[in-house]
mmCIF file of the N, C-alpha and C atoms, coordinates in Angstrom:
data_MODEL
# 
_entry.id   MODEL 
# 
loop_
_atom_site.group_PDB 
_atom_site.id 
_atom_site.type_symbol 
_atom_site.label_atom_id 
_atom_site.label_alt_id 
_atom_site.label_comp_id 
_atom_site.label_asym_id 
_atom_site.label_entity_id 
_atom_site.label_seq_id 
_atom_site.pdbx_PDB_ins_code 
_atom_site.Cartn_x 
_atom_site.Cartn_y 
_atom_site.Cartn_z 
_atom_site.occupancy 
_atom_site.B_iso_or_equiv 
_atom_site.pdbx_formal_charge 
_atom_site.auth_seq_id 
_atom_site.auth_comp_id 
_atom_site.auth_asym_id 
_atom_site.auth_atom_id 
_atom_site.pdbx_PDB_model_num 
ATOM 1   N N  . HIS A 1 1  ? 0.751   -1.280  -0.031 1.00 0.00 ? 1  HIS A N  1 
ATOM 2   C CA . HIS A 1 1  ? 0.031   -0.024  -0.075 1.00 0.00 ? 1  HIS A CA 1 
ATOM 3   C C  . HIS A 1 1  ? 0.853   1.327   -0.039 1.00 0.00 ? 1  HIS A C  1 
ATOM 4   N N  . GLY A 1 2  ? 2.141   1.139   0.356  1.00 0.00 ? 2  GLY A N  1 
ATOM 5   C CA . GLY A 1 2  ? 3.004   2.319   0.333  1.00 0.00 ? 2  GLY A CA 1 
ATOM 6   C C  . GLY A 1 2  ? 2.568   3.172   1.565  1.00 0.00 ? 2  GLY A C  1 
ATOM 7   N N  . THR A 1 3  ? 2.869   4.443   1.460  1.00 0.00 ? 3  THR A N  1 
ATOM 8   C CA . THR A 1 3  ? 2.776   5.333   2.560  1.00 0.00 ? 3  THR A CA 1 
ATOM 9   C C  . THR A 1 3  ? 1.180   5.748   2.554  1.00 0.00 ? 3  THR A C  1 
ATOM 10  N N  . VAL A 1 4  ? 0.621   5.468   3.702  1.00 0.00 ? 4  VAL A N  1 
ATOM 11  C CA . VAL A 1 4  ? -0.892  5.906   3.896  1.00 0.00 ? 4  VAL A CA 1 
ATOM 12  C C  . VAL A 1 4  ? -0.930  6.673   5.287  1.00 0.00 ? 4  VAL A C  1 
ATOM 13  N N  . PRO A 1 5  ? -2.007  7.476   5.301  1.00 0.00 ? 5  PRO A N  1 
ATOM 14  C CA . PRO A 1 5  ? -2.225  8.293   6.503  1.00 0.00 ? 5  PRO A CA 1 
ATOM 15  C C  . PRO A 1 5  ? -2.545  7.201   7.616  1.00 0.00 ? 5  PRO A C  1 
ATOM 16  N N  . LEU A 1 6  ? -2.231  7.604   8.913  1.00 0.00 ? 6  LEU A N  1 
ATOM 17  C CA . LEU A 1 6  ? -2.457  6.736   10.032 1.00 0.00 ? 6  LEU A CA 1 
ATOM 18  C C  . LEU A 1 6  ? -3.978  6.299   10.156 1.00 0.00 ? 6  LEU A C  1 
ATOM 19  N N  . ARG A 1 7  ? -4.902  7.278   9.859  1.00 0.00 ? 7  ARG A N  1 
ATOM 20  C CA . ARG A 1 7  ? -6.396  6.907   9.996  1.00 0.00 ? 7  ARG A CA 1 
ATOM 21  C C  . ARG A 1 7  ? -6.705  5.823   8.879  1.00 0.00 ? 7  ARG A C  1 
ATOM 22  N N  . VAL A 1 8  ? -6.188  5.966   7.797  1.00 0.00 ? 8  VAL A N  1 
ATOM 23  C CA . VAL A 1 8  ? -6.449  4.885   6.747  1.00 0.00 ? 8  VAL A CA 1 
ATOM 24  C C  . VAL A 1 8  ? -5.831  3.551   7.107  1.00 0.00 ? 8  VAL A C  1 
ATOM 25  N N  . ALA A 1 9  ? -4.629  3.645   7.637  1.00 0.00 ? 9  ALA A N  1 
ATOM 26  C CA . ALA A 1 9  ? -3.909  2.418   7.983  1.00 0.00 ? 9  ALA A CA 1 
ATOM 27  C C  . ALA A 1 9  ? -4.758  1.572   9.099  1.00 0.00 ? 9  ALA A C  1 
ATOM 28  N N  . LEU A 1 10 ? -5.146  2.411   10.129 1.00 0.00 ? 10 LEU A N  1 
ATOM 29  C CA . LEU A 1 10 ? -5.833  1.738   11.168 1.00 0.00 ? 10 LEU A CA 1 
ATOM 30  C C  . LEU A 1 10 ? -7.316  1.400   10.826 1.00 0.00 ? 10 LEU A C  1 
ATOM 31  N N  . GLY A 1 11 ? -7.933  2.244   10.061 1.00 0.00 ? 11 GLY A N  1 
ATOM 32  C CA . GLY A 1 11 ? -9.304  1.982   9.631  1.00 0.00 ? 11 GLY A CA 1 
ATOM 33  C C  . GLY A 1 11 ? -9.277  0.775   8.652  1.00 0.00 ? 11 GLY A C  1 
ATOM 34  N N  . SER A 1 12 ? -8.205  0.571   7.986  1.00 0.00 ? 12 SER A N  1 
ATOM 35  C CA . SER A 1 12 ? -8.179  -0.599  6.975  1.00 0.00 ? 12 SER A CA 1 
ATOM 36  C C  . SER A 1 12 ? -7.521  -1.838  7.438  1.00 0.00 ? 12 SER A C  1 
ATOM 37  N N  . SER A 1 13 ? -7.269  -1.830  8.754  1.00 0.00 ? 13 SER A N  1 
ATOM 38  C CA . SER A 1 13 ? -6.593  -3.005  9.464  1.00 0.00 ? 13 SER A CA 1 
ATOM 39  C C  . SER A 1 13 ? -5.296  -3.398  8.826  1.00 0.00 ? 13 SER A C  1 
ATOM 40  N N  . LEU A 1 14 ? -4.555  -2.379  8.449  1.00 0.00 ? 14 LEU A N  1 
ATOM 41  C CA . LEU A 1 14 ? -3.221  -2.723  7.977  1.00 0.00 ? 14 LEU A CA 1 
ATOM 42  C C  . LEU A 1 14 ? -2.332  -3.059  9.128  1.00 0.00 ? 14 LEU A C  1 
ATOM 43  N N  . ASN A 1 15 ? -1.812  -4.203  9.167  1.00 0.00 ? 15 ASN A N  1 
ATOM 44  C CA . ASN A 1 15 ? -1.086  -4.682  10.389 1.00 0.00 ? 15 ASN A CA 1 
ATOM 45  C C  . ASN A 1 15 ? 0.193   -3.964  10.692 1.00 0.00 ? 15 ASN A C  1 
ATOM 46  N N  . VAL A 1 16 ? 0.995   -3.772  9.776  1.00 0.00 ? 16 VAL A N  1 
ATOM 47  C CA . VAL A 1 16 ? 2.407   -3.133  9.979  1.00 0.00 ? 16 VAL A CA 1 
ATOM 48  C C  . VAL A 1 16 ? 2.276   -1.850  10.598 1.00 0.00 ? 16 VAL A C  1 
ATOM 49  N N  . PRO A 1 17 ? 1.512   -0.888  9.903  1.00 0.00 ? 17 PRO A N  1 
ATOM 50  C CA . PRO A 1 17 ? 1.300   0.447   10.644 1.00 0.00 ? 17 PRO A CA 1 
ATOM 51  C C  . PRO A 1 17 ? 0.691   0.386   11.958 1.00 0.00 ? 17 PRO A C  1 
ATOM 52  N N  . ALA A 1 18 ? -0.292  -0.593  12.214 1.00 0.00 ? 18 ALA A N  1 
ATOM 53  C CA . ALA A 1 18 ? -0.777  -0.748  13.689 1.00 0.00 ? 18 ALA A CA 1 
ATOM 54  C C  . ALA A 1 18 ? 0.325   -1.030  14.623 1.00 0.00 ? 18 ALA A C  1 
ATOM 55  N N  . VAL A 1 19 ? 1.109   -2.016  14.303 1.00 0.00 ? 19 VAL A N  1 
ATOM 56  C CA . VAL A 1 19 ? 2.120   -2.379  15.178 1.00 0.00 ? 19 VAL A CA 1 
ATOM 57  C C  . VAL A 1 19 ? 3.209   -1.281  15.400 1.00 0.00 ? 19 VAL A C  1 
ATOM 58  N N  . ARG A 1 20 ? 3.451   -0.529  14.355 1.00 0.00 ? 20 ARG A N  1 
ATOM 59  C CA . ARG A 1 20 ? 4.425   0.557   14.457 1.00 0.00 ? 20 ARG A CA 1 
ATOM 60  C C  . ARG A 1 20 ? 3.895   1.652   15.307 1.00 0.00 ? 20 ARG A C  1 
ATOM 61  N N  . VAL A 1 21 ? 2.511   1.928   15.202 1.00 0.00 ? 21 VAL A N  1 
ATOM 62  C CA . VAL A 1 21 ? 1.940   2.988   16.050 1.00 0.00 ? 21 VAL A CA 1 
ATOM 63  C C  . VAL A 1 21 ? 1.972   2.398   17.476 1.00 0.00 ? 21 VAL A C  1 
ATOM 64  N N  . LEU A 1 22 ? 1.739   1.195   17.794 1.00 0.00 ? 22 LEU A N  1 
ATOM 65  C CA . LEU A 1 22 ? 1.806   0.647   19.139 1.00 0.00 ? 22 LEU A CA 1 
ATOM 66  C C  . LEU A 1 22 ? 3.249   0.834   19.656 1.00 0.00 ? 22 LEU A C  1 
ATOM 67  N N  . GLY A 1 23 ? 4.201   0.568   18.810 1.00 0.00 ? 23 GLY A N  1 
ATOM 68  C CA . GLY A 1 23 ? 5.621   0.863   19.254 1.00 0.00 ? 23 GLY A CA 1 
ATOM 69  C C  . GLY A 1 23 ? 5.826   2.320   19.662 1.00 0.00 ? 23 GLY A C  1 
ATOM 70  N N  . LEU A 1 24 ? 5.231   3.205   18.927 1.00 0.00 ? 24 LEU A N  1 
ATOM 71  C CA . LEU A 1 24 ? 5.385   4.619   19.213 1.00 0.00 ? 24 LEU A CA 1 
ATOM 72  C C  . LEU A 1 24 ? 4.669   5.031   20.471 1.00 0.00 ? 24 LEU A C  1 
ATOM 73  N N  . VAL A 1 25 ? 3.468   4.522   20.629 1.00 0.00 ? 25 VAL A N  1 
ATOM 74  C CA . VAL A 1 25 ? 2.570   4.845   21.942 1.00 0.00 ? 25 VAL A CA 1 
ATOM 75  C C  . VAL A 1 25 ? 3.109   4.089   23.160 1.00 0.00 ? 25 VAL A C  1 
ATOM 76  N N  . GLY A 1 26 ? 3.565   2.770   22.967 1.00 0.00 ? 26 GLY A N  1 
ATOM 77  C CA . GLY A 1 26 ? 4.043   2.051   24.019 1.00 0.00 ? 26 GLY A CA 1 
ATOM 78  C C  . GLY A 1 26 ? 2.945   1.195   24.613 1.00 0.00 ? 26 GLY A C  1 
ATOM 79  N N  . VAL A 1 27 ? 3.272   -0.084  24.847 1.00 0.00 ? 27 VAL A N  1 
ATOM 80  C CA . VAL A 1 27 ? 2.304   -0.988  25.366 1.00 0.00 ? 27 VAL A CA 1 
ATOM 81  C C  . VAL A 1 27 ? 1.772   -0.667  26.699 1.00 0.00 ? 27 VAL A C  1 
ATOM 82  N N  . ASP A 1 28 ? 2.588   -0.080  27.631 1.00 0.00 ? 28 ASP A N  1 
ATOM 83  C CA . ASP A 1 28 ? 2.165   0.363   29.013 1.00 0.00 ? 28 ASP A CA 1 
ATOM 84  C C  . ASP A 1 28 ? 0.989   1.322   28.860 1.00 0.00 ? 28 ASP A C  1 
ATOM 85  N N  . SER A 1 29 ? 1.218   2.416   28.034 1.00 0.00 ? 29 SER A N  1 
ATOM 86  C CA . SER A 1 29 ? 0.155   3.454   27.966 1.00 0.00 ? 29 SER A CA 1 
ATOM 87  C C  . SER A 1 29 ? -0.979  2.973   27.209 1.00 0.00 ? 29 SER A C  1 
ATOM 88  N N  . PHE A 1 30 ? -0.848  2.088   26.204 1.00 0.00 ? 30 PHE A N  1 
ATOM 89  C CA . PHE A 1 30 ? -2.017  1.506   25.518 1.00 0.00 ? 30 PHE A CA 1 
ATOM 90  C C  . PHE A 1 30 ? -2.865  0.639   26.447 1.00 0.00 ? 30 PHE A C  1 
ATOM 91  N N  . VAL A 1 31 ? -2.316  -0.178  27.236 1.00 0.00 ? 31 VAL A N  1 
ATOM 92  C CA . VAL A 1 31 ? -2.982  -1.007  28.238 1.00 0.00 ? 31 VAL A CA 1 
ATOM 93  C C  . VAL A 1 31 ? -3.616  -0.114  29.240 1.00 0.00 ? 31 VAL A C  1 
ATOM 94  N N  . ARG A 1 32 ? -3.040  0.938   29.723 1.00 0.00 ? 32 ARG A N  1 
ATOM 95  C CA . ARG A 1 32 ? -3.582  1.859   30.622 1.00 0.00 ? 32 ARG A CA 1 
ATOM 96  C C  . ARG A 1 32 ? -4.859  2.510   30.040 1.00 0.00 ? 32 ARG A C  1 
ATOM 97  N N  . LYS A 1 33 ? -4.825  2.850   28.777 1.00 0.00 ? 33 LYS A N  1 
ATOM 98  C CA . LYS A 1 33 ? -5.877  3.522   28.107 1.00 0.00 ? 33 LYS A CA 1 
ATOM 99  C C  . LYS A 1 33 ? -7.133  2.364   27.902 1.00 0.00 ? 33 LYS A C  1 
ATOM 100 N N  . LEU A 1 34 ? -6.711  1.200   27.600 1.00 0.00 ? 34 LEU A N  1 
ATOM 101 C CA . LEU A 1 34 ? -7.808  0.216   27.491 1.00 0.00 ? 34 LEU A CA 1 
ATOM 102 C C  . LEU A 1 34 ? -8.422  0.084   28.828 1.00 0.00 ? 34 LEU A C  1 
ATOM 103 N N  . LYS A 1 35 ? -7.761  0.027   29.901 1.00 0.00 ? 35 LYS A N  1 
ATOM 104 C CA . LYS A 1 35 ? -8.407  0.017   31.247 1.00 0.00 ? 35 LYS A CA 1 
ATOM 105 C C  . LYS A 1 35 ? -9.165  1.199   31.548 1.00 0.00 ? 35 LYS A C  1 
ATOM 106 N N  . GLU A 1 36 ? -8.820  2.345   31.157 1.00 0.00 ? 36 GLU A N  1 
ATOM 107 C CA . GLU A 1 36 ? -9.713  3.500   31.353 1.00 0.00 ? 36 GLU A CA 1 
ATOM 108 C C  . GLU A 1 36 ? -11.002 3.330   30.436 1.00 0.00 ? 36 GLU A C  1 
ATOM 109 N N  . LEU A 1 37 ? -10.899 2.678   29.406 1.00 0.00 ? 37 LEU A N  1 
ATOM 110 C CA . LEU A 1 37 ? -12.105 2.476   28.520 1.00 0.00 ? 37 LEU A CA 1 
ATOM 111 C C  . LEU A 1 37 ? -12.989 1.385   28.999 1.00 0.00 ? 37 LEU A C  1 
ATOM 112 N N  . GLY A 1 38 ? -12.599 0.665   30.140 1.00 0.00 ? 38 GLY A N  1 
ATOM 113 C CA . GLY A 1 38 ? -13.428 -0.358  30.735 1.00 0.00 ? 38 GLY A CA 1 
ATOM 114 C C  . GLY A 1 38 ? -13.160 -1.796  30.523 1.00 0.00 ? 38 GLY A C  1 
ATOM 115 N N  . PHE A 1 39 ? -11.894 -2.017  29.898 1.00 0.00 ? 39 PHE A N  1 
ATOM 116 C CA . PHE A 1 39 ? -11.489 -3.399  29.669 1.00 0.00 ? 39 PHE A CA 1 
ATOM 117 C C  . PHE A 1 39 ? -10.955 -3.901  31.018 1.00 0.00 ? 39 PHE A C  1 
ATOM 118 N N  . LYS A 1 40 ? -11.621 -4.956  31.573 1.00 0.00 ? 40 LYS A N  1 
ATOM 119 C CA . LYS A 1 40 ? -11.184 -5.392  32.887 1.00 0.00 ? 40 LYS A CA 1 
ATOM 120 C C  . LYS A 1 40 ? -10.268 -6.629  32.936 1.00 0.00 ? 40 LYS A C  1 
ATOM 121 N N  . ASN A 1 41 ? -10.343 -7.478  32.064 1.00 0.00 ? 41 ASN A N  1 
ATOM 122 C CA . ASN A 1 41 ? -9.559  -8.715  32.112 1.00 0.00 ? 41 ASN A CA 1 
ATOM 123 C C  . ASN A 1 41 ? -8.238  -8.701  31.376 1.00 0.00 ? 41 ASN A C  1 
ATOM 124 N N  . LEU A 1 42 ? -7.542  -7.571  31.546 1.00 0.00 ? 42 LEU A N  1 
ATOM 125 C CA . LEU A 1 42 ? -6.261  -7.497  30.918 1.00 0.00 ? 42 LEU A CA 1 
ATOM 126 C C  . LEU A 1 42 ? -5.087  -7.956  31.756 1.00 0.00 ? 42 LEU A C  1 
ATOM 127 N N  . GLU A 1 43 ? -4.162  -8.583  31.063 1.00 0.00 ? 43 GLU A N  1 
ATOM 128 C CA . GLU A 1 43 ? -2.966  -8.928  31.817 1.00 0.00 ? 43 GLU A CA 1 
ATOM 129 C C  . GLU A 1 43 ? -2.033  -7.632  31.989 1.00 0.00 ? 43 GLU A C  1 
ATOM 130 N N  . GLU A 1 44 ? -0.982  -7.926  32.643 1.00 0.00 ? 44 GLU A N  1 
ATOM 131 C CA . GLU A 1 44 ? -0.001  -6.695  32.978 1.00 0.00 ? 44 GLU A CA 1 
ATOM 132 C C  . GLU A 1 44 ? 0.602   -6.465  31.548 1.00 0.00 ? 44 GLU A C  1 
ATOM 133 N N  . PRO A 1 45 ? 0.905   -5.152  31.310 1.00 0.00 ? 45 PRO A N  1 
ATOM 134 C CA . PRO A 1 45 ? 1.502   -4.908  29.946 1.00 0.00 ? 45 PRO A CA 1 
ATOM 135 C C  . PRO A 1 45 ? 2.704   -5.756  29.619 1.00 0.00 ? 45 PRO A C  1 
ATOM 136 N N  . GLU A 1 46 ? 3.543   -6.234  30.510 1.00 0.00 ? 46 GLU A N  1 
ATOM 137 C CA . GLU A 1 46 ? 4.643   -7.055  30.140 1.00 0.00 ? 46 GLU A CA 1 
ATOM 138 C C  . GLU A 1 46 ? 4.239   -8.380  29.376 1.00 0.00 ? 46 GLU A C  1 
ATOM 139 N N  . PHE A 1 47 ? 3.073   -8.672  29.634 1.00 0.00 ? 47 PHE A N  1 
ATOM 140 C CA . PHE A 1 47 ? 2.476   -9.960  28.978 1.00 0.00 ? 47 PHE A CA 1 
ATOM 141 C C  . PHE A 1 47 ? 2.303   -9.783  27.476 1.00 0.00 ? 47 PHE A C  1 
ATOM 142 N N  . TYR A 1 48 ? 2.011   -8.635  27.033 1.00 0.00 ? 48 TYR A N  1 
ATOM 143 C CA . TYR A 1 48 ? 1.749   -8.180  25.681 1.00 0.00 ? 48 TYR A CA 1 
ATOM 144 C C  . TYR A 1 48 ? 2.935   -7.907  24.865 1.00 0.00 ? 48 TYR A C  1 
ATOM 145 N N  . GLY A 1 49 ? 2.943   -8.040  23.600 1.00 0.00 ? 49 GLY A N  1 
ATOM 146 C CA . GLY A 1 49 ? 4.020   -7.590  22.755 1.00 0.00 ? 49 GLY A CA 1 
ATOM 147 C C  . GLY A 1 49 ? 3.373   -6.829  21.622 1.00 0.00 ? 49 GLY A C  1 
ATOM 148 N N  . PRO A 1 50 ? 4.022   -6.701  20.512 1.00 0.00 ? 50 PRO A N  1 
ATOM 149 C CA . PRO A 1 50 ? 3.483   -6.053  19.373 1.00 0.00 ? 50 PRO A CA 1 
ATOM 150 C C  . PRO A 1 50 ? 2.094   -6.564  18.879 1.00 0.00 ? 50 PRO A C  1 
ATOM 151 N N  . SER A 1 51 ? 1.776   -7.795  19.217 1.00 0.00 ? 51 SER A N  1 
ATOM 152 C CA . SER A 1 51 ? 0.562   -8.378  18.799 1.00 0.00 ? 51 SER A CA 1 
ATOM 153 C C  . SER A 1 51 ? -0.731  -7.755  19.440 1.00 0.00 ? 51 SER A C  1 
ATOM 154 N N  . LEU A 1 52 ? -0.443  -7.032  20.488 1.00 0.00 ? 52 LEU A N  1 
ATOM 155 C CA . LEU A 1 52 ? -1.529  -6.252  21.114 1.00 0.00 ? 52 LEU A CA 1 
ATOM 156 C C  . LEU A 1 52 ? -2.224  -5.350  20.174 1.00 0.00 ? 52 LEU A C  1 
ATOM 157 N N  . ALA A 1 53 ? -1.442  -4.835  19.155 1.00 0.00 ? 53 ALA A N  1 
ATOM 158 C CA . ALA A 1 53 ? -1.997  -3.975  18.153 1.00 0.00 ? 53 ALA A CA 1 
ATOM 159 C C  . ALA A 1 53 ? -3.006  -4.697  17.271 1.00 0.00 ? 53 ALA A C  1 
ATOM 160 N N  . LEU A 1 54 ? -2.842  -6.014  17.252 1.00 0.00 ? 54 LEU A N  1 
ATOM 161 C CA . LEU A 1 54 ? -3.706  -6.796  16.270 1.00 0.00 ? 54 LEU A CA 1 
ATOM 162 C C  . LEU A 1 54 ? -4.798  -7.518  17.033 1.00 0.00 ? 54 LEU A C  1 
ATOM 163 N N  . GLY A 1 55 ? -5.010  -7.110  18.275 1.00 0.00 ? 55 GLY A N  1 
ATOM 164 C CA . GLY A 1 55 ? -6.230  -7.489  18.900 1.00 0.00 ? 55 GLY A CA 1 
ATOM 165 C C  . GLY A 1 55 ? -6.080  -8.776  19.817 1.00 0.00 ? 55 GLY A C  1 
ATOM 166 N N  . THR A 1 56 ? -4.900  -8.958  20.467 1.00 0.00 ? 56 THR A N  1 
ATOM 167 C CA . THR A 1 56 ? -4.707  -10.277 21.204 1.00 0.00 ? 56 THR A CA 1 
ATOM 168 C C  . THR A 1 56 ? -5.287  -10.075 22.663 1.00 0.00 ? 56 THR A C  1 
ATOM 169 N N  . ALA A 1 57 ? -5.704  -8.938  23.076 1.00 0.00 ? 57 ALA A N  1 
ATOM 170 C CA . ALA A 1 57 ? -6.118  -8.874  24.405 1.00 0.00 ? 57 ALA A CA 1 
ATOM 171 C C  . ALA A 1 57 ? -7.663  -9.355  24.544 1.00 0.00 ? 57 ALA A C  1 
ATOM 172 N N  . ASP A 1 58 ? -7.911  -10.147 25.457 1.00 0.00 ? 58 ASP A N  1 
ATOM 173 C CA . ASP A 1 58 ? -9.246  -10.716 25.696 1.00 0.00 ? 58 ASP A CA 1 
ATOM 174 C C  . ASP A 1 58 ? -10.136 -9.508  26.070 1.00 0.00 ? 58 ASP A C  1 
ATOM 175 N N  . ALA A 1 59 ? -11.313 -9.467  25.426 1.00 0.00 ? 59 ALA A N  1 
ATOM 176 C CA . ALA A 1 59 ? -12.295 -8.470  25.664 1.00 0.00 ? 59 ALA A CA 1 
ATOM 177 C C  . ALA A 1 59 ? -13.738 -9.135  25.415 1.00 0.00 ? 59 ALA A C  1 
ATOM 178 N N  . SER A 1 60 ? -14.741 -8.759  26.169 1.00 0.00 ? 60 SER A N  1 
ATOM 179 C CA . SER A 1 60 ? -16.096 -9.140  25.891 1.00 0.00 ? 60 SER A CA 1 
ATOM 180 C C  . SER A 1 60 ? -16.634 -8.259  25.006 1.00 0.00 ? 60 SER A C  1 
ATOM 181 N N  . LEU A 1 61 ? -17.808 -8.730  24.351 1.00 0.00 ? 61 LEU A N  1 
ATOM 182 C CA . LEU A 1 61 ? -18.611 -7.850  23.489 1.00 0.00 ? 61 LEU A CA 1 
ATOM 183 C C  . LEU A 1 61 ? -18.987 -6.648  24.183 1.00 0.00 ? 61 LEU A C  1 
ATOM 184 N N  . TRP A 1 62 ? -19.439 -6.785  25.410 1.00 0.00 ? 62 TRP A N  1 
ATOM 185 C CA . TRP A 1 62 ? -19.928 -5.673  26.240 1.00 0.00 ? 62 TRP A CA 1 
ATOM 186 C C  . TRP A 1 62 ? -18.770 -4.556  26.331 1.00 0.00 ? 62 TRP A C  1 
ATOM 187 N N  . GLU A 1 63 ? -17.657 -5.040  26.770 1.00 0.00 ? 63 GLU A N  1 
ATOM 188 C CA . GLU A 1 63 ? -16.430 -4.070  26.793 1.00 0.00 ? 63 GLU A CA 1 
ATOM 189 C C  . GLU A 1 63 ? -16.114 -3.343  25.524 1.00 0.00 ? 63 GLU A C  1 
ATOM 190 N N  . LEU A 1 64 ? -16.173 -4.105  24.432 1.00 0.00 ? 64 LEU A N  1 
ATOM 191 C CA . LEU A 1 64 ? -15.957 -3.511  23.137 1.00 0.00 ? 64 LEU A CA 1 
ATOM 192 C C  . LEU A 1 64 ? -16.969 -2.475  22.802 1.00 0.00 ? 64 LEU A C  1 
ATOM 193 N N  . THR A 1 65 ? -18.224 -2.724  23.030 1.00 0.00 ? 65 THR A N  1 
ATOM 194 C CA . THR A 1 65 ? -19.294 -1.933  22.576 1.00 0.00 ? 65 THR A CA 1 
ATOM 195 C C  . THR A 1 65 ? -19.192 -0.532  23.422 1.00 0.00 ? 65 THR A C  1 
ATOM 196 N N  . ASN A 1 66 ? -18.911 -0.778  24.734 1.00 0.00 ? 66 ASN A N  1 
ATOM 197 C CA . ASN A 1 66 ? -18.891 0.407   25.656 1.00 0.00 ? 66 ASN A CA 1 
ATOM 198 C C  . ASN A 1 66 ? -17.649 1.254   25.205 1.00 0.00 ? 66 ASN A C  1 
ATOM 199 N N  . ALA A 1 67 ? -16.565 0.636   24.866 1.00 0.00 ? 67 ALA A N  1 
ATOM 200 C CA . ALA A 1 67 ? -15.404 1.468   24.507 1.00 0.00 ? 67 ALA A CA 1 
ATOM 201 C C  . ALA A 1 67 ? -15.721 2.333   23.268 1.00 0.00 ? 67 ALA A C  1 
ATOM 202 N N  . TYR A 1 68 ? -16.430 1.721   22.287 1.00 0.00 ? 68 TYR A N  1 
ATOM 203 C CA . TYR A 1 68 ? -16.819 2.425   21.121 1.00 0.00 ? 68 TYR A CA 1 
ATOM 204 C C  . TYR A 1 68 ? -17.839 3.526   21.409 1.00 0.00 ? 68 TYR A C  1 
ATOM 205 N N  . ARG A 1 69 ? -18.623 3.372   22.465 1.00 0.00 ? 69 ARG A N  1 
ATOM 206 C CA . ARG A 1 69 ? -19.656 4.290   22.854 1.00 0.00 ? 69 ARG A CA 1 
ATOM 207 C C  . ARG A 1 69 ? -19.016 5.532   23.410 1.00 0.00 ? 69 ARG A C  1 
# 
């Protein structure tokens, strides 16, 4: 796809840009934000790696819909 804007990359589920953004944001701060959004059954940030950007955190449908809300 070449160079694409961040919004397009994440909206189109392009994996490489998503993992790069997580690397820039940091797993610790991303997990902290997920907890703020109501995700309760998360492991400690050290448990996750780059795959967290691809959706490896366990989440219920209720947690997902509330986060989007």
